[in-house]
N, C-alpha and C positions, 0 to 999 in steps of 0.2 A: 244621419243617426250618429250619435256619439259612441265611439268605441273606447271603452275603459282599458287602462293598462292593468297588469296583474299585481301591481304594488298595492299595499294597504293604503287606503285613503281615508282619513278621518273627516267625516262630514258633520258639519254643525247642525244639530237638531235641537228641538225644544225652544226654550225662551232665548231670544236674541235681543241685544240692546241696539236700537236704531239711533244713531247719532244725528240729532236734528232731522232734517229731511233728506239726508244723504243716503247712499246705497250701502253704507258700511255697517257691519255688525260686530258685536263683541264675540270673540272666539270663546267657547266654553268647554272645548274638549282638548286633550293633549295632542301634540303633534311632534314628531321627531324628524328632524332634517336628515336627508340622505347624504348631505354634502359637508356638514360641520356640526359636531357635537363636542362640547367642551368637557362634559362629565365623562371620565374614563371608566366609570362603573367599577372602580377598584379602590375608592376612597380618595382618589386624586382628581385633579382637573388640569386641563391645558389652556394656555392663553393663545389667542384671545378667547374670552368666554363668550363673546358675541362677535363673530367675524362679519360684521355688518356696520354700516355707517350711522351709528348712534352717537353723533358728535356731541362733545361738551357734556358728558353725562353728569348727573347728580343723583344721589341715592340716599334714601332714608329708611330707617326701620320703625315700624309702628307695631308694637306687640311682637308677634311672630312673623309678621309680613314685611317684606322689603319692596320698595317701589323705586323705580328708576324713571327719570325724565331726560330728554335730550333735545338738542336744537332741531328745528324743522324748517327754518328759513321761510321761504314763500310757499311751501307745499301744504296742501290741505287734504284731509284734516290734519291739524298741527298739534305740537306738543305730545308726542307719543308717551303713553303710560305703560310701563312694563312691570310685571309682578313676579316675585320669587319667594319661596320659603326656605331656600338653602343657599342663596347668593350665587349659585352656579347655573341652575336651570331657570330660564326666564321665559315668560309668555308676554306677548303684546296684548293688553286687555282693553285699552281704551285710548282716546285722545282727549285732551283738555279743551281744545278749541276746534270748532267746525270751520271757521274762517279767520283770516288774518285781518286785523283792523289797522287803518280805516278801510272799509270794504271797497270803495270805489278804486282806491289806489292798488289794492291787491287782487282786483278782479282780472287783471292782466299779469302775466308772469313778471316778477321782480326778483330775478334769480340772484341769490346770495344775500338778499335783504330779508327783513321780517323778524322772525323769532331767533334771537341769538342767546346762547349760553344760559339756559334757565336754571333756577334753583328751586328745589321742592322742600317744604318744611311742614311740620305738623304742630299746630298750636291750638289749644283749648277745643279739641274735638274736630278741628277742620284742617284740611289739606290746602296749603297755599303754594302757588307757583309764581315766581317773579322772573321776568326776562326783559332784556333790553332790545328795543328796535332802534338801530342807529340813526334813523331818520325822524323818529317821532317821540321816543322817550321810553320810560320803564313802565311796563304793564304788570298787572297781577290778576290772577284768576284763582278761584277757590271752590271747594266743595266739602261736604261731609262724607261723601262716598266716592272714592277715586274711580270706581268702575261705573258710576252713574253719571248724571248730568252735572257739568260744571257751570258755575254762574257766568254771566257775561263779564268779559275782562274790564278792568278798571285801569285808567291811565294814572299811575301813582305820581309820576314826575315827568313833565313835558320838557322836551329839549332835544337838540341834535347831538349825536356823539355819545349818548349815555348807553352803556352796554354792560353785560356780564354782572347782573345784580344779584344780591343775596341778602335776605333779612336775618335779623337776630332779635328775639324777644328776651330781654334781660330778666334777671331774677326779680327786680323791682317793678316789672311791668313795662318799662320803657322799651320802645321799639326802634330799631336802627336798620339802615340799609347801606350796604357797601357796594360800590360799583366801580367799573373801569371806564376808559374813554377810547373811542374810535378816532384815531388820528385823521382818517379820511374825512370825517365830518367836523370834529371839534378842533382840529388843528394841533392837537396835543394827544399823546398817549403815554403809557408807562407810569400813570398815576393811579392810585387807589384813593377813593373818596368815600367818606361816611356821612350820611344824612340822618337826622332824627326823623322818625315817622310818628303819626298818631298811633295810639295803642291798637286800633283796628287794622293797621297796616295798609290803609287805603290812600294815604297822602303823606308826602314829605312836608316837614314843618320849617325847614331852613335851607340855606344855600349850600350847606355841606362844608366839610373840613377835609383837606387832603391829609391822609395819614401815612402815605408811603410814596416816595419818588424813586422809581427804578432806573432812571437815566444813567446813573454813574456805574452801577454794577449789574443791574438786572433789566436790560432793555426789553420792551414789549411785555412788561408785567401786566397780567390780565386775569380774567376768569376767577375772581376771588370767591372763596366760600368761608363763611364765618362761623365759629364755634366758641363755646365757653367751657373750660374744664379747669378744676382745681384753682379757681380764682384768676386764671389767665384768659384773656381774649386771644383767640387764634384766627389768623387769616391764612388759609391755604391758597396759594396763587402760583400758577405756572409763569415762567419767564423765559426769555431767550428765543422765542419763536416756536411755532407749532412743530416743525420737523426737527429742530435743532436744540430745543430748550431743555429746561430742568424744572423740578418742582421745588418751590420756595415756601418756607413756613415763616410767618411773622407771629410774634407773641408780645403781649403787654398786659400789665395789671390794670391799665386804663384804656378804655375803648378807643380814645383818641390818641393814644400813644404816649411817649415814643415806643416804637416797636423794635424789638430785637429781631434778627434775621438769621436763617440757617437754610442751606440747601440740603434736602433730605433724600432726593431721588434724581438719578441721572442715567443716561443710556450706558455710559461706561463701556465695558467690554461686550455688551449684549448687542443683538440686532434690533432691539426694541427702541426705535428712535422717539424723540420727545423727551421723556414720557410726560404727557401733558394733561392738565386740568381734570379734576375729578372730585372725589368725595370720600371723607372718612365715615365709616359705618361700624357700629359695634354689634355683636351678636347678643342674644339674650343671656348667654353665659359670660359676657364681658370681653370676648376677643375683639381686637381691632383689625380692620381691613381697609384697604384703599382702592377705589376704582379710578381708572384714568383711561385716556384714549391714546392710541398710536396712529399716526398718519401714514396710511398705506396707499397714497396716491389714488389710482383708479378704484381701489377697493374702499376708499373713504377712511373715516376715523373709527377704528375698531376698538372694542372695549376689553381692557385687561383688569385683572384683580390681583392685588399684591398683599402679602402678609404685612402686618404693621404691629408695632409695640411702642410703649412709652418708656423713655429713659430720661430721668431728671426733667420731667415735664416737657420733653421734646419728642415728637414722633420719629420713629425709625421705620422706614418703609422699604420693602424689598429685602435684598441680601447684599451686604457690603463685601463683595468678592475681593476687591483689591485693598481692603482695610484702610481706605482714605477717609472714613467717617461719613461717607455718602452711600446710600443704598442703590442697588441696581435692580431692574425688573427680573422676575422669574418667568420661565417658560412653562414650568409645571410645578405643582405644589399639592400638598395635602389639602383636602377640602376644609372649609370652616367647620368647627365642631358645633353642630346644631341638633338638638334632640328630635325636632320634628322633621321627619324624613320626607323626601319627595321623589317622584319618579322622574326619569329623564324626559325632558321636554324642551322644545325650542320654539322661537317665533315661527308663525306660519310662513310658507313660501309658495307651495302649490295651491292652486285654486281650481277646483273642478267645475265651478259655477253651478253647482247643484243646489246650494243653499238659497234662501230667499234674498240674500244680500251679499255684497262682496266681503272678502276677508279683510282684516284690518291692515294687512301688509301693504295695501294699495294707497297711493296718494296721487292727487292731481297736481298740476304745475301752477295752479292759481286757485283763488276761491272758486268753488265748483258751481256749476249750473245744472239744474235737474234735467235739462233737455239734452245733455251730452250723451246720456246712456239710459238704458232701462234694464231692470232685472225683475221680471214679472214672477210673482209667486207661482211655483209649480213648474217653471221652465228650467232647463238644464244647460243654458248657454247665457253668455253675456252679449248684449247688443250695444254696440257703439255707433252712434249716428255720425254721418259724414258732415261734420261741422266745417264751415268755410274757414280757411286760415285767415288770420287778420290781414287787412288790406296793407299792402306794402311789404309783408313778410316774405323773405327770400328763403327761409328754412324754418325748422321747427322750434328754434330758440324762443320765439315769441308766441308760440301756440300754447294756449292754456289747457286744452283738453287731452293732454298726454297722461295716460294711466300707468304709473310706474312703481317699481319697488326696488329696494336696495340689493346690490350684489350680496349674496349670502355666504360666500366661501371663496377661497382662491381658485378652485376648480369646480365647475358645474356646467350643466346644460339646461337651457330654457327652451321650451317648445310649446307650440300651440297649433290649433287647426282653425282656419278662418274661412268664412263664406261671405263673399261680397255681393250685395244687392244694390246696384246703382239706381234702381227705379227708372225714372225717365231720362236720366243723363246718359249720353252715348260715350262720354269720356270725362275724365277729371276727378273720379273718386278713387281713393287709395286707402288701404288698411293693412296693418301688419305688425311686425315684431321689431322692436327698437332697442338699441343700446345707446343711451343718451349721455352726453357730456359736452365739454367745449368742442371736441370733435365727436361726431356720431355717425353711425350707419344704421340703416333700417332695410329690412326685406319686406316688400309689400306686394300685394295683388292690386292691380289697377285695371281700369277698363278703357278700351279704345273702340272706335267704330267697327273694327273687324274682330273684336273678341277681347279675351282677358289675357293679361300679361303679368309676369313676375318680374319685378325690378329690385335690384340692390342699389340703394341711393346712399351717398355719403357727403359729408361736409367737414372741412377743417376750419377751425376758428369760427364756430357758429355764432358766437357772441358778437363777432365783427360784421355780421350781415352777409357772410359768404353764401353764394347761391349753391343749391344742391346739384350734385353731379350724378348721372346714371352710370354706375360702374359695371352693371351686368343686367342683361334683359333676355327673356325667353318667353315665347307664347305658351299659354296653358290650354288644356283641353276643356276646362270647365271653370266655374266661378268659385271652386273650393281648392284649397291647397294647405299642406302641412308645412310649417315653418320651424326652424330650429337655429339656435346659436350656441356654440360650444365655447366656453370661456375658460382659459387656462393661464397658469403662471408662465412666465413672470409678468406681473402687473397687468393682467387682463387682456391676453391675446384672444381675439374673437374670430371665429370662423362660422359664417352663416351657411345654411344649407336648406334645401326644400325637397318636397316629395309630393307626387300627385296620387300616390296610393297608400301613404303612411308607412311604408316598409323600406323602400330603397331611397336614400337621400343623395342628392347631388349638391356638391359645393357650389356656392354662388360667390364669385369674386375671390379676392385674396384675403389673407389674414389681416385683420384690422386691430390696431393698438388702441384700446379704450383709453379715454382720458377722463379725469374727474370733471365735474361741473364747477360752479362757482361756490367754493367752501364746502362742497359735498363730493362724494365719490360718484363714479358712473352709476347709472341706473338702467334697469331693464324692464320692458313692459310692452304695452299695446297702445294703438291709436287708430283713429279713423278720421280722415279729413277730406275736404273737397277744395278744389281750386276756386278762386274768386269768380272766374268767368262763367262757370256752369250753373245750372239751375239748382235750387235747394232740394234736399231730400237725399235718400240713399242711406244705407247702413251696412255694418259688418257684424256678423255673428261669430263669436269665438266660443268654441266648444270647451276649451279648458286652457289653463296655463300651468305647466308643470316644471318644477325644478328637480332635476335628477342628477345622479353622478355620471351618467353616460348619455 
């Protein structure tokens, strides 16, 4: 029987949006995190506004509504859609794609590949998202309702190394696409290229023109976002590398250049490294703001909001503390002036598994399969089936059925209760709590011929095919156990613990240093697997997954 905690839990009721045939639903009620809230409830906010790995953000305003999209790489559902009405309080409301294309390729984990650096735009009543897949080309997906169903993605430009794309519909109806290059595939980087598109934005019409070469002064220029203002074409593009770079602005009266250049944002004297890749957004009242990310290693690429203004048709971002003409990021600031007020809200983290479908915070490590799990209407638990690990896999790096979510804050605790039912197998079934990255640890319940055991397993350099090690093991009195991991600064120090009564917890193993994955931060979540050698069948029932401050 599930035992609820005494904290307020917002349960999704009423109408839910089921994304294709997956288990995921659209959240319709507010949720407030226990571990990170950017809105200070006094007219100010603190950065990061999202202390979670929403990498390569792009943001637009349509009327009174703001929409954010971010990279999702190989994870599904992909292309997260976040919504806000005040630029500070955000909810995750949908995903634009259920699977990454091509399907067969992404039915197995392709960590670090897939959906890179999307751009979202609104044109003639429709929302468009463009992104580059470094192995296949530039895709586009669109809809009239960002909270509803998105159309099937279209391959706009085929080719290797095409990344970081952004469209622009000009005043005369002409459509253009700017993009960068992945040196690992194309053999060249630090170039920005513009292609002309058909007016529908579904296909490029030429081979493209290079409009900027960053090799001399701005290495690794990438992530371009294109705008038009006061007769100027602007390209906002980060350069210098994710953790060490700066924000570059290019402008020209001709879309093909030549472009003037100016650095407008740098780390300077602050602790906010990067600052990297983002979006210019204006309020209904005409204020300008700039979103960007900061790379925080195990915590991923977290989202900041900077004040912005225009001087002599150049953007000025942040605050120029040292008066060198280049802005620096702020840690706190007055909130944007917006007439339409909103309550404090954050993306979901906790999931009590009481709703008919999973919360939107969850993602699989590949295109999902319906047989990995079940969430039957009226039940108050999540069942994950003991899917056999891929043949030849030595650890979880190549396992697709990992159900994970982003680290939500610098300090938090994740906990769950799991019951393992191995069915006919006498050994070889495992299920539990996982902190996943290039290094990972997981605390699992597993079965052996003489009963149930708790094991702490760990791997270093999982992407290299390193075998798992058992770091801690103890016998359990039943097939149910409470699992917990406490994550703390600096940089995600993790301590796993367990309990057989839900009250007194015992540490399992030593403190583990979380590491990011490939282009993403570390993630936390649940899984249920079987070894290749044992019979099929078996499952694990999870009563809840909770993110708390303690």
